[in-house]
C-alpha positions, 0 to 999 in steps of 0.5 A: 304720317305716311302710311308704309306700304312695303316692308323694307326687305325682299323676302317672300314672308314678314312678320310683326310682333308684338311684346311689352316694354317699361312704357308701352309696347314694342315691335320687333320684325321677323322673315324668311324665304322658305315657311321654314326659315319664317317660323324658325326666325319667329322662334328665335324673336320670340325667344329673345322677348321671352321675358316681355310676353311676344305675340304674332301681331300679323304675318304675310306671304308676299309683304310687298306684293298682294300682301296675303294674311298668313297670321292663322296658319303661322299661329296654328304651326306655332301652336303644333310645335309648342 
């Protein structure tokens, strides 16, 4: 299988969110050009899959460039918002 090196969008932020399905796990993504929009989009996905135990798998800044891992920072921001 070919590895996907870039995400198919030009947003500044990108996240992968994992959630339970009937047979295994599924993934969805969230994105945004500002940190606030990004966090808002993640929360929308969490709300959409709230009955399926969604969890942030990875969050990246500049996903098609430097791919800076900001997962810890985003998890910290999400915890403060609870």
